[in-house]
DSSP file (Angstrom, degrees, kcal/mol; ACC not computed):
  #  RESIDUE AA STRUCTURE BP1 BP2  ACC     N-H-->O    O-->H-N    N-H-->O    O-->H-N    TCO  KAPPA ALPHA  PHI   PSI    X-CA   Y-CA   Z-CA
    1    1 A M              0   0    0      0, 0.0    17,-0.0     0, 0.0     0, 0.0   0.000 360.0 360.0 360.0 130.5    0.0    0.0    0.0
    2    2 A K        +     0   0    0      2,-0.0     2,-0.5    16,-0.0     0, 0.0   0.689 360.0  93.1 -79.7 -17.0    1.4    3.3   -1.0
    3    3 A L        +     0   0    0      1,-0.2     3,-0.1    11,-0.1    54,-0.1  -0.651  47.4 174.3 -77.0 125.2   -0.3    5.3    1.7
    4    4 A T        +     0   0    0     -2,-0.5     2,-0.3     1,-0.3    -1,-0.2   0.650  58.5   6.9-109.5 -18.8    2.1    5.5    4.7
    5    5 A S        -     0   0    0     55,-0.0     2,-0.6    52,-0.0    -1,-0.3  -0.989  62.0-122.1-158.3 162.3    0.3    7.8    7.1
    6    6 A I        +     0   0    0     -2,-0.3     3,-0.1     1,-0.1    58,-0.1  -0.944  42.1 147.0-111.9 114.6   -3.0    9.7    7.7
    7    7 A N        +     0   0    0     -2,-0.6     2,-0.3     1,-0.2    -1,-0.1   0.432  63.2  22.6-124.6  -5.4   -2.5   13.4    8.1
    8    8 A S  S  > S-     0   0    0      1,-0.1     4,-1.7     0, 0.0    -1,-0.2  -0.959  80.6-100.6-155.4 167.0   -5.7   14.9    6.6
    9    9 A I  H  > S+     0   0    0     -2,-0.3     4,-2.4     1,-0.2     5,-0.2   0.874 122.4  58.3 -61.0 -37.4   -9.3   14.1    5.8
   10   10 A E  H  > S+     0   0    0      1,-0.2     4,-2.5     2,-0.2    -1,-0.2   0.872 103.0  52.9 -61.1 -36.5   -8.2   13.6    2.2
   11   11 A D  H  > S+     0   0    0      2,-0.2     4,-2.6     1,-0.2    -1,-0.2   0.901 107.4  51.8 -64.0 -40.5   -5.8   10.8    3.4
   12   12 A V  H  X S+     0   0    0     -4,-1.7     4,-2.0     2,-0.2    -2,-0.2   0.939 111.7  46.2 -60.7 -46.8   -8.7    9.1    5.2
   13   13 A K  H  X S+     0   0    0     -4,-2.4     4,-2.3     1,-0.2    -2,-0.2   0.902 111.6  51.5 -62.9 -41.3  -10.8    9.2    2.0
   14   14 A Q  H  X S+     0   0    0     -4,-2.5     4,-2.9     2,-0.2    -1,-0.2   0.898 106.7  55.0 -62.3 -40.4   -7.8    7.9    0.0
   15   15 A F  H  X S+     0   0    0     -4,-2.6     4,-2.4     1,-0.2    -2,-0.2   0.929 109.1  46.7 -57.6 -47.7   -7.4    5.1    2.5
   16   16 A V  H  X S+     0   0    0     -4,-2.0     4,-2.5     1,-0.2     5,-0.3   0.909 112.5  50.5 -62.3 -42.5  -11.0    4.0    2.0
   17   17 A H  H  X>S+     0   0    0     -4,-2.3     4,-3.0     2,-0.2     5,-1.0   0.915 110.1  49.4 -63.1 -43.4  -10.6    4.2   -1.8
   18   18 A I  I  X>S+     0   0    0     -4,-2.9     5,-2.2     3,-0.2     4,-0.7   0.947 113.7  46.3 -60.7 -47.7   -7.4    2.1   -1.7
   19   19 A L  I  <5S+     0   0    0     -4,-2.4     6,-2.7    -5,-0.2    -2,-0.2   0.920 123.5  32.2 -61.6 -44.6   -9.1   -0.6    0.4
   20   20 A M  I  <5S+     0   0    0     -4,-2.5    -2,-0.2     4,-0.2    -3,-0.2   0.871 130.4  28.7 -85.9 -38.2  -12.3   -0.8   -1.6
   21   21 A E  I  <5S+     0   0    0     -4,-3.0    -3,-0.2    -5,-0.3    -2,-0.1   0.906 129.9  30.7 -92.7 -46.4  -11.2    0.0   -5.2
   22   22 A E  I  <<S+     0   0    0     -5,-1.0    -3,-0.2    -4,-0.7    -4,-0.1   0.881 132.7  31.6 -81.9 -38.3   -7.6   -1.2   -5.4
   23   23 A E  S   <S-     0   0    0     -5,-2.2    -3,-0.2    -6,-0.2    -1,-0.2   0.472  96.6-133.9 -98.8  -2.6   -7.8   -4.1   -2.9
   24   24 A S        +     0   0    0     -6,-0.3     2,-0.4     1,-0.2    -4,-0.2   0.843  46.8 162.8  52.5  39.6  -11.4   -5.0   -3.6
   25   25 A L        -     0   0    0     -6,-2.7     2,-1.9    -7,-0.2    -1,-0.2  -0.699  48.4-134.4 -91.3 138.6  -12.1   -5.1    0.1
   26   26 A N        -     0   0    0     -2,-0.4     2,-0.1     2,-0.0    -6,-0.1  -0.555  46.4-165.9 -84.0  70.9  -15.6   -5.0    1.6
   27   27 A F        +     0   0    0     -2,-1.9    -7,-0.0   -11,-0.1     6,-0.0  -0.321  25.7 169.1 -73.1 138.3  -14.3   -2.5    4.1
   28   28 A H    >   -     0   0    0      3,-0.2     3,-2.0    -2,-0.1    -2,-0.0  -0.966  35.8-132.6-141.1 133.2  -16.1   -1.5    7.3
   29   29 A P  T 3  S+     0   0    0      0, 0.0    44,-0.0     0, 0.0    -2,-0.0   0.647 104.6  58.5 -64.1 -13.8  -14.3    0.6    9.9
   30   30 A D  T 3  S+     0   0    0     43,-0.1    -3,-0.0     2,-0.1    43,-0.0   0.587  87.8  88.4 -87.2 -10.4  -15.5   -1.7   12.7
   31   31 A T  S <  S-     0   0    0     -3,-2.0    -3,-0.2     2,-0.0     5,-0.1  -0.783  77.8-131.4 -94.5 119.5  -14.0   -4.8   11.2
   32   32 A P    >   -     0   0    0      0, 0.0     3,-1.9     0, 0.0     4,-0.4  -0.372  19.4-122.1 -64.1 145.9  -10.4   -5.5   12.3
   33   33 A F  G >  S+     0   0    0      1,-0.3     3,-0.9     2,-0.2    12,-0.2   0.742 110.1  68.7 -64.0 -21.2   -8.1   -6.3    9.4
   34   34 A E  G 3  S+     0   0    0      1,-0.2    -1,-0.3    17,-0.1    11,-0.1   0.752  94.5  58.4 -64.5 -23.3   -7.3   -9.7   11.0
   35   35 A D  G <  S+     0   0    0     -3,-1.9     2,-0.4     9,-0.1    -1,-0.2   0.580  79.1 102.7 -87.2 -10.6  -10.9  -10.7   10.3
   36   36 A Y    <   +     0   0    0     -3,-0.9     9,-2.5    -4,-0.4    10,-0.5  -0.613  47.7 166.4 -79.0 128.6  -10.8  -10.3    6.5
   37   37 A I  B     -A   44   0A   0     -2,-0.4     2,-0.5     7,-0.3     3,-0.1  -0.904  44.2 -97.5-134.5 162.5  -10.5  -13.6    4.6
   38   38 A Y     >  -     0   0    0      5,-2.9     4,-2.8    -2,-0.3     5,-0.3  -0.739  34.3-139.4 -79.6 126.8  -10.9  -14.8    1.1
   39   39 A Y  T  4 S+     0   0    0     -2,-0.5    -1,-0.1     1,-0.2    -3,-0.0   0.897  95.3  42.0 -56.1 -48.8  -14.3  -16.3    0.8
   40   40 A E  T  4 S+     0   0    0      1,-0.2    -1,-0.2    -3,-0.1    -2,-0.0   0.883 127.8  27.6 -72.0 -39.2  -13.5  -19.4   -1.2
   41   41 A T  T  4 S-     0   0    0      2,-0.1    -2,-0.2     3,-0.0    -1,-0.2   0.653  89.1-137.7 -98.3 -17.0  -10.3  -20.4    0.5
   42   42 A K     <  +     0   0    0     -4,-2.8    -3,-0.1     1,-0.2     3,-0.1   0.627  56.5 142.1  64.4  14.4  -10.9  -19.0    4.0
   43   43 A E        -     0   0    0     -5,-0.3    -5,-2.9     1,-0.1    -1,-0.2  -0.533  63.0 -89.7 -81.2 151.3   -7.3  -17.8    4.0
   44   44 A P  B     -A   37   0A   0      0, 0.0    -7,-0.3     0, 0.0    -1,-0.1  -0.313  26.6-141.4 -59.7 142.6   -6.4  -14.5    5.5
   45   45 A A  S    S+     0   0    0     -9,-2.5     2,-0.3   -12,-0.2    -8,-0.2   0.740  82.3  37.1 -76.1 -22.7   -6.6  -11.6    3.1
   46   46 A Y  S    S-     0   0    0    -10,-0.5     2,-0.1   -13,-0.2    -1,-0.1  -0.928  77.9-120.7-132.8 152.4   -3.5   -9.9    4.6
   47   47 A T     >  -     0   0    0     -2,-0.3     4,-2.6     1,-0.1     5,-0.2  -0.357  43.0-100.0 -77.6 169.4   -0.1  -10.9    6.0
   48   48 A K  H  > S+     0   0    0      1,-0.2     4,-2.4     2,-0.2     5,-0.2   0.885 125.5  50.6 -59.2 -39.4    0.7   -9.9    9.6
   49   49 A E  H  > S+     0   0    0      2,-0.2     4,-2.2     1,-0.2    -1,-0.2   0.902 110.8  47.9 -66.2 -41.3    2.8   -7.0    8.3
   50   50 A Q  H  > S+     0   0    0      2,-0.2     4,-2.5     1,-0.2     5,-0.2   0.888 111.6  50.9 -66.2 -39.6   -0.1   -5.8    6.1
   51   51 A I  H  X S+     0   0    0     -4,-2.6     4,-2.9     2,-0.2     5,-0.3   0.941 110.1  49.4 -62.1 -47.8   -2.5   -6.1    9.0
   52   52 A E  H  X S+     0   0    0     -4,-2.4     4,-2.1     1,-0.2    -2,-0.2   0.915 112.4  47.8 -58.6 -45.0   -0.3   -4.1   11.3
   53   53 A H  H  X S+     0   0    0     -4,-2.2     4,-2.2     2,-0.2    -1,-0.2   0.927 114.7  44.7 -63.5 -46.6    0.2   -1.3    8.6
   54   54 A R  H  X S+     0   0    0     -4,-2.5     4,-2.5     2,-0.2    -2,-0.2   0.885 112.8  50.6 -68.9 -38.5   -3.6   -1.1    7.9
   55   55 A N  H  X S+     0   0    0     -4,-2.9     4,-2.5    -5,-0.2    -1,-0.2   0.893 109.9  52.1 -64.1 -38.1   -4.5   -1.1   11.6
   56   56 A N  H  X S+     0   0    0     -4,-2.1     4,-2.4    -5,-0.3    -2,-0.2   0.927 110.4  47.1 -62.3 -45.9   -2.0    1.6   12.2
   57   57 A L  H  X S+     0   0    0     -4,-2.2     4,-2.2     2,-0.2    -2,-0.2   0.901 111.5  51.5 -63.4 -40.6   -3.5    3.7    9.4
   58   58 A L  H  X S+     0   0    0     -4,-2.5     4,-2.0     2,-0.2    -2,-0.2   0.922 110.4  48.4 -62.4 -44.1   -7.0    3.1   10.8
   59   59 A N  H  X S+     0   0    0     -4,-2.5     4,-2.5     1,-0.2    -2,-0.2   0.908 110.1  52.0 -61.9 -42.0   -5.9    4.2   14.2
   60   60 A Q  H  X S+     0   0    0     -4,-2.4     4,-2.5     1,-0.2    -1,-0.2   0.891 107.5  53.4 -61.1 -39.4   -4.3    7.3   12.8
   61   61 A A  H  X S+     0   0    0     -4,-2.2     4,-2.2     1,-0.2    -1,-0.2   0.919 111.1  44.8 -62.1 -44.5   -7.6    8.1   11.0
   62   62 A F  H  X S+     0   0    0     -4,-2.0     4,-2.1     2,-0.2    -2,-0.2   0.872 112.3  51.9 -69.6 -36.3   -9.6    7.9   14.2
   63   63 A E  H  X S+     0   0    0     -4,-2.5     4,-2.1     2,-0.2    -2,-0.2   0.913 109.8  49.9 -64.3 -42.0   -7.0    9.9   16.1
   64   64 A L  H  X S+     0   0    0     -4,-2.5     4,-2.2     1,-0.2    -2,-0.2   0.943 109.7  51.0 -60.0 -48.7   -7.1   12.6   13.4
   65   65 A G  H  X>S+     0   0    0     -4,-2.2     5,-2.5     1,-0.2     4,-1.1   0.893 109.6  50.1 -57.3 -42.1  -10.9   12.7   13.6
   66   66 A S  H  <5S+     0   0    0     -4,-2.1     3,-0.3     1,-0.2    -1,-0.2   0.896 111.0  50.0 -63.0 -40.6  -10.8   13.1   17.4
   67   67 A R  H  <5S+     0   0    0     -4,-2.1    -2,-0.2     1,-0.2    -1,-0.2   0.880 120.8  32.8 -66.4 -38.3   -8.3   16.0   17.1
   68   68 A I  H  <5S-     0   0    0     -4,-2.2    -1,-0.2    -5,-0.1    -2,-0.2   0.370 112.1-108.9-106.3   5.3  -10.3   17.9   14.6
   69   69 A G  T  <5 +     0   0    0     -4,-1.1     2,-0.4    -3,-0.3    -3,-0.2   0.849  69.1 138.8  75.4  35.7  -13.8   17.0   15.6
   70   70 A V      < -     0   0    0     -5,-2.5     2,-1.4    -6,-0.2    -1,-0.2  -0.930  57.8-125.7-113.8 136.7  -14.8   14.8   12.7
   71   71 A D     >  -     0   0    0     -2,-0.4     4,-2.5     1,-0.2     5,-0.2  -0.673  28.1-173.3 -79.0  95.0  -16.7   11.5   13.1
   72   72 A T  H  > S+     0   0    0     -2,-1.4     4,-2.8     1,-0.2     5,-0.2   0.868  79.8  55.5 -61.7 -39.7  -14.2    9.3   11.3
   73   73 A H  H  > S+     0   0    0      1,-0.2     4,-2.4     2,-0.2    -1,-0.2   0.949 111.5  43.6 -58.1 -50.1  -16.5    6.3   11.4
   74   74 A E  H  > S+     0   0    0      1,-0.2     4,-2.7     2,-0.2     5,-0.2   0.912 113.1  52.3 -62.4 -43.5  -19.3    8.2    9.7
   75   75 A L  H  X S+     0   0    0     -4,-2.5     4,-2.5     1,-0.2    -2,-0.2   0.925 111.4  46.2 -58.8 -46.8  -16.9    9.7    7.2
   76   76 A M  H  X S+     0   0    0     -4,-2.8     4,-2.5     2,-0.2    -1,-0.2   0.904 113.2  49.0 -65.2 -41.8  -15.5    6.3    6.2
   77   77 A C  H  X S+     0   0    0     -4,-2.4     4,-2.3    -5,-0.2    -2,-0.2   0.910 112.7  48.1 -64.7 -41.6  -19.0    4.7    5.9
   78   78 A E  H  X S+     0   0    0     -4,-2.7     4,-2.3     2,-0.2    -2,-0.2   0.919 111.9  49.3 -64.1 -43.3  -20.2    7.6    3.7
   79   79 A E  H  X S+     0   0    0     -4,-2.5     4,-2.0    -5,-0.2    -2,-0.2   0.912 111.5  49.5 -63.2 -42.0  -17.1    7.4    1.5
   80   80 A G  H  X S+     0   0    0     -4,-2.5     4,-2.2     2,-0.2    -1,-0.2   0.888 109.3  51.8 -63.5 -39.1  -17.6    3.6    1.2
   81   81 A T  H  X S+     0   0    0     -4,-2.3     4,-1.6     1,-0.2    -2,-0.2   0.910 108.4  51.6 -64.1 -42.2  -21.2    4.1    0.3
   82   82 A E  H  X S+     0   0    0     -4,-2.3     4,-0.6     1,-0.2    -1,-0.2   0.903 109.4  50.5 -60.9 -41.0  -20.3    6.7   -2.4
   83   83 A I  H >< S+     0   0    0     -4,-2.0     3,-1.1     1,-0.2    -2,-0.2   0.921 109.7  50.0 -63.6 -43.6  -17.8    4.2   -3.9
   84   84 A L  H 3< S+     0   0    0     -4,-2.2    -1,-0.2     1,-0.2    -2,-0.2   0.797 107.9  54.4 -66.2 -27.5  -20.4    1.4   -4.0
   85   85 A E  H 3<        0   0    0     -4,-1.6    -1,-0.2     1,-0.2    -2,-0.2   0.584 360.0 360.0 -83.9  -9.4  -22.8    3.7   -5.8
   86   86 A L    <<        0   0    0     -3,-1.1    -1,-0.2    -4,-0.6    -2,-0.1   0.499 360.0 360.0 -68.8 360.0  -20.4    4.6   -8.6
């Protein structure tokens, strides 16, 4: 994943886009990355390193939202809904 940190609302939106469009993930901010699996094989979708990186970005997104008064959960869900409607 080319995104290395979350520093703005645009980064949060980009994170959601990468997960849903580039990685084809059925992303929801309440689901830990450890829980994503491939449906047919039941194998984990991510390695431990990938999980750690994505969880770190998710935590950064929520920390940013807390600092600037944005509901990160709502923002991510809205962004995901917009992607699905395209």
